[in-house]
C-alpha positions as a printed Julia matrix, in Angstrom:
88×3 Matrix{Float64}:
 49.08   2.0    -9.53
 52.03   2.81   -7.32
 53.39   6.24   -6.57
 56.81   5.19   -7.9
 55.6    5.94  -11.43
 54.54   9.48  -10.53
 56.71  10.73   -7.65
 60.38  11.48   -8.23
 63.27  12.72   -6.13
 65.85  14.73   -8.05
 68.46  16.91   -6.31
 68.07  19.42   -9.18
 64.35  19.93   -8.49
 63.32  21.67   -5.24
 66.57  20.58   -3.59
 65.6   16.91   -3.8
 62.14  17.1    -2.25
 59.76  14.48   -3.66
 57.73  16.04   -6.48
 55.11  14.96   -8.97
 56.94  13.87  -12.12
 57.04  16.59  -14.78
 56.22  19.36  -12.28
 57.79  21.4    -9.55
 54.91  20.59   -7.2
 56.17  18.95   -4.02
 54.28  16.07   -2.45
 54.24  18.01    0.83
 52.49  20.92   -0.94
 49.68  18.69   -2.23
 49.3   17.04    1.19
 49.17  20.48    2.8
 46.41  21.58    0.4
 44.39  18.49    1.33
 45.04  19.1     5.04
 43.76  22.66    4.59
 40.46  21.41    3.23
 41.05  21.46   -0.51
 39.25  18.68   -2.34
 40.77  16.63   -5.14
 38.59  18.64   -7.53
 39.89  21.94   -6.1
 43.46  20.82   -6.69
 42.76  19.58  -10.21
 40.95  22.84  -11.14
 43.81  24.99   -9.85
 46.58  22.77  -11.25
 45.17  21.53  -14.57
 48.36  19.62  -15.42
 47.71  17.22  -12.53
 45.56  14.12  -12.6
 43.53  12.33   -9.96
 46.24   9.65  -10.0
 48.9   12.27   -9.19
 47.01  13.28   -6.06
 46.57   9.63   -5.07
 50.31   9.09   -5.64
 51.06  11.93   -3.19
 48.84  10.27   -0.6
 50.5    6.9    -1.22
 53.96   8.4    -0.85
 52.98  10.15    2.39
 51.46   6.94    3.72
 54.63   4.95    3.02
 56.82   7.6     4.66
 54.65   7.59    7.77
 54.57   3.79    7.9
 58.36   3.65    7.78
 58.81   6.31   10.49
 60.29   5.05   13.73
 60.15   6.89   17.05
 62.76   6.2    19.71
 62.39   7.35   23.32
 65.28   9.38   24.66
 66.51   9.81   28.19
 64.69  12.77   29.69
 66.56  15.64   31.28
 64.14  17.79   33.36
 65.99  20.98   32.37
 65.52  20.29   28.65
 62.62  21.95   26.9
 62.98  19.72   23.82
 60.67  16.75   23.15
 61.84  13.42   24.53
 61.47  11.44   21.29
 63.58  11.19   18.2
 62.07  10.61   14.76
 64.17   8.69   12.28
């Protein structure tokens, strides 16, 4: 199974954030629930329209996004309080 069957990006749904197909639940929301200690079972009990495969698709999508992330060092200016890397 790939997440491509379950995760969609549509500018008409949540301003184009990736969501689980057929819902208005953003991938980032499901990942945040997991990060806050919710189990797969907790999510499925609270969102009965979701399946175990939907949750796995969110994790797969997040994994691919993180794998494709590139970080570029920037010239540092001592007076800047901003981080010295750029994420693309």
